[in-house]
C-alpha positions as CSV (number, residue, x, y, z in Angstrom):
1,M,-11.1,27.3,-125.8
2,L,-9.8,29.3,-122.8
3,A,-7.2,27.4,-120.8
4,R,-7.3,28.8,-117.2
5,T,-4.0,29.1,-115.4
6,R,-4.4,27.9,-111.8
7,I,-3.2,30.2,-109.1
8,K,-1.6,29.5,-105.7
9,I,-1.0,32.3,-103.1
10,C,1.7,30.9,-100.7
11,G,3.1,31.8,-97.3
12,L,-0.1,32.8,-95.7
13,T,-0.1,33.5,-92.0
14,R,-3.2,35.6,-91.3
15,E,-6.9,35.2,-91.5
16,Q,-7.4,38.3,-93.6
17,D,-4.9,37.1,-96.2
18,V,-6.6,33.7,-96.5
19,D,-9.9,35.6,-97.0
20,A,-8.3,37.9,-99.6
21,A,-6.9,35.1,-101.6
22,A,-10.2,33.3,-101.7
23,E,-12.1,36.5,-102.6
24,A,-9.7,37.3,-105.4
25,G,-10.2,33.9,-107.0
26,A,-7.1,31.8,-106.1
27,D,-7.3,28.1,-106.6
28,A,-5.0,27.2,-103.8
29,V,-3.3,28.8,-100.7
30,G,0.0,27.6,-99.2
31,F,1.1,27.2,-95.6
32,V,4.8,26.9,-94.9
33,L,5.6,24.2,-92.3
34,Y,9.3,24.8,-92.4
35,D,10.5,26.4,-89.1
36,K,13.4,28.3,-90.6
37,S,11.1,30.3,-92.9
38,P,9.9,33.8,-91.9
39,R,6.5,32.7,-93.2
40,H,6.4,29.6,-91.0
41,V,3.2,28.5,-89.3
42,S,2.6,25.5,-87.0
43,I,0.5,22.6,-88.1
44,A,-2.2,23.7,-85.6
45,R,-2.2,27.3,-87.1
46,A,-2.3,26.0,-90.6
47,A,-5.3,23.9,-89.8
48,E,-7.0,26.9,-88.2
49,L,-6.4,29.0,-91.3
50,A,-7.4,26.2,-93.7
51,R,-10.8,25.9,-92.0
52,R,-11.6,29.4,-93.3
53,L,-11.4,28.2,-96.9
54,P,-14.6,27.9,-99.0
55,P,-15.2,24.7,-101.1
56,F,-12.9,24.0,-104.0
57,I,-9.9,26.0,-102.8
58,T,-7.0,23.7,-101.9
59,P,-4.7,24.1,-98.9
60,V,-1.1,23.3,-99.8
61,L,1.4,22.3,-97.0
62,L,5.0,23.1,-97.8
63,F,7.7,20.9,-96.2
64,V,11.5,21.0,-96.3
65,N,13.2,17.6,-95.5
66,A,10.5,16.9,-92.9
67,D,10.3,13.4,-91.4
68,A,7.3,11.2,-92.4
69,A,5.7,11.4,-89.0
70,T,5.5,15.2,-89.2
71,V,4.0,15.1,-92.7
72,Q,1.4,12.5,-91.6
73,A,0.5,14.6,-88.5
74,A,-0.1,17.6,-90.9
75,C,-2.2,15.4,-93.2
76,Q,-4.4,14.3,-90.3
77,A,-4.9,17.9,-89.2
78,I,-5.7,19.1,-92.7
79,P,-6.9,15.9,-94.6
80,N,-7.8,17.6,-97.8
81,A,-4.4,19.2,-98.3
82,L,-2.0,18.9,-101.2
83,L,1.6,18.4,-100.1
84,Q,4.6,20.3,-101.4
85,F,8.2,18.9,-100.9
86,H,10.7,21.7,-101.3
87,G,13.9,20.2,-99.9
88,D,16.2,17.4,-100.9
89,E,13.6,14.7,-100.8
90,S,14.1,11.7,-103.2
91,P,11.2,10.1,-105.0
92,A,11.2,7.4,-102.3
93,D,11.2,10.0,-99.6
94,C,8.2,11.7,-101.1
95,A,6.3,8.5,-101.5
96,A,7.0,7.4,-97.9
97,A,6.0,10.7,-96.4
98,A,2.9,11.3,-98.6
99,R,1.5,7.8,-98.2
100,G,-0.9,8.2,-101.1
101,H,-1.6,12.0,-100.6
102,P,-1.1,14.0,-103.8
103,Y,2.0,16.1,-103.8
104,L,4.1,18.7,-105.7
105,R,7.9,18.4,-106.0
106,A,9.9,21.6,-106.2
107,A,12.7,21.7,-108.7
108,R,15.4,24.2,-107.8
109,I,16.5,25.8,-111.1
110,P,20.0,27.3,-111.1
111,L,20.3,31.0,-111.7
112,S,23.3,30.3,-113.9
113,E,23.0,28.2,-117.0
114,A,26.5,27.0,-116.4
115,A,25.4,25.2,-113.2
116,G,23.3,22.7,-115.3
117,F,20.0,21.1,-114.5
118,D,18.0,18.5,-116.4
119,L,14.4,19.3,-115.8
120,V,13.2,16.5,-118.2
121,N,15.0,13.9,-116.2
122,F,13.9,15.5,-112.9
123,A,10.3,15.3,-114.0
124,S,10.7,11.7,-115.1
125,D,12.3,10.8,-111.7
126,F,9.3,12.4,-109.9
127,S,6.6,11.2,-112.3
128,Q,4.4,10.3,-109.3
129,A,4.2,14.0,-108.4
130,Q,1.0,15.8,-109.4
131,A,3.2,18.6,-110.7
132,I,6.7,19.9,-110.7
133,L,7.1,23.4,-109.1
134,L,9.9,25.5,-110.7
135,D,11.8,27.8,-108.2
136,A,15.1,29.5,-108.3
137,H,18.1,27.7,-106.6
138,V,19.4,30.1,-104.0
139,D,21.2,29.6,-100.7
140,G,18.9,27.8,-98.3
141,Y,15.4,26.6,-99.4
142,G,12.8,28.6,-101.3
143,G,13.5,31.0,-104.1
144,A,14.0,34.1,-102.0
145,G,11.8,36.0,-104.5
146,K,14.2,35.6,-107.3
147,A,13.3,34.7,-110.9
148,F,15.4,32.4,-113.0
149,D,15.7,32.7,-116.8
150,W,12.4,31.1,-117.9
151,S,13.6,30.8,-121.5
152,R,15.9,27.9,-120.3
153,I,13.0,25.6,-119.6
154,P,13.0,22.9,-122.2
155,T,10.2,22.9,-124.8
156,N,9.3,19.2,-124.1
157,V,8.6,18.8,-120.4
158,D,6.1,15.9,-120.1
159,A,4.7,17.2,-116.8
160,H,2.3,19.6,-115.3
161,L,4.4,22.6,-114.2
162,V,3.9,25.3,-111.5
163,L,6.0,28.5,-112.1
164,S,7.3,30.1,-109.0
165,G,10.1,32.4,-107.9
166,G,10.1,36.2,-108.4
167,L,6.6,36.4,-109.8
168,T,4.7,39.7,-109.6
169,P,1.6,41.2,-111.2
170,A,4.0,42.9,-113.7
171,N,5.8,39.8,-115.0
172,V,3.5,36.8,-114.5
173,G,1.9,37.3,-117.9
174,D,5.3,37.0,-119.6
175,G,6.0,33.7,-117.7
176,I,2.6,32.3,-118.7
177,A,3.1,33.1,-122.4
178,L,6.6,31.6,-122.5
179,L,6.0,28.4,-120.5
180,R,2.5,27.2,-121.2
181,P,3.4,25.8,-124.6
182,R,6.3,23.8,-123.0
183,C,4.4,21.5,-120.6
184,K,1.1,19.7,-120.1
185,T,-0.5,22.5,-118.1
186,L,0.8,25.5,-116.3
187,A,0.0,27.0,-112.9
188,V,1.6,29.9,-111.0
189,D,2.6,30.3,-107.4
190,V,3.3,33.7,-105.8
191,S,4.4,34.7,-102.3
192,S,6.7,37.7,-101.9
193,G,5.3,39.3,-105.1
194,V,2.0,40.0,-103.3
195,E,3.4,41.0,-99.9
196,A,3.6,44.2,-97.8
197,A,6.2,42.5,-95.6
198,K,7.4,38.9,-95.1
199,G,4.3,36.8,-94.3
200,I,2.0,39.8,-94.5
201,K,0.1,39.9,-97.8
202,D,-1.2,43.0,-99.6
203,T,-4.9,42.5,-100.6
204,G,-4.5,44.9,-103.5
205,K,-1.5,43.1,-104.9
206,I,-3.3,39.8,-104.6
207,H,-6.1,41.1,-106.7
208,Q,-3.7,42.6,-109.2
209,F,-1.9,39.3,-109.5
210,V,-5.0,37.3,-110.2
211,A,-6.2,40.0,-112.7
212,A,-2.8,39.8,-114.5
213,V,-3.1,36.0,-114.8
214,R,-6.6,36.2,-116.2
215,A,-5.5,38.8,-118.7
216,A,-2.6,36.6,-119.8
217,D,-5.1,33.7,-120.3
218,E,-7.3,35.9,-122.4
219,R,-4.4,37.1,-124.6
220,L,-3.4,33.5,-125.3
221,A,-6.9,32.5,-126.1
222,N,-7.4,35.5,-128.4
223,P,-4.1,36.3,-130.0
224,F,-5.7,38.3,-132.8
225,P,-8.2,40.7,-131.2
């Protein structure tokens, strides 16, 4: 039975990029509500872009250490959104800000194994999150388009995972093959890997990324052609 990897295209700022993600078959699109990001959009702009989405494609709102009032204002503007907490938020912070809305919690995976990070404990601490998003730990917030060593992810993560950080059409299949057996379900999240410039998506790359994910799913479903 074919397990379909869910796809999120993140950091959208333009109408044509929202349309391209939907046309290519993305399951979710992300809007960055962190004002220090080059892909930042306001709540009003995110709401305007989200209104273009057809049914069954989820808008995702990315926050970094935002106060609860800001999160709730965004939820009111885009009531069907999934939230993504990408800063230093504790489980209590996430619960207080989300107020019942489903959310993702980003785990910042060190680029060096020596730095140490216990993903199993992290996932347990954030057990109320819909999924744990894996991104590289770099200076500032966000993965800066860098990939961590995926082989360091434990084989027994009792959580839904979202692989992010440094994904491209060329490497996403490898990430899916390696990580899907290690978690409940796996989704992928791409931003810089489908861009022409920061915040400006490339329609062709979006379609190539989606096609690469689907090809990886087919290979896992039919390992002996």
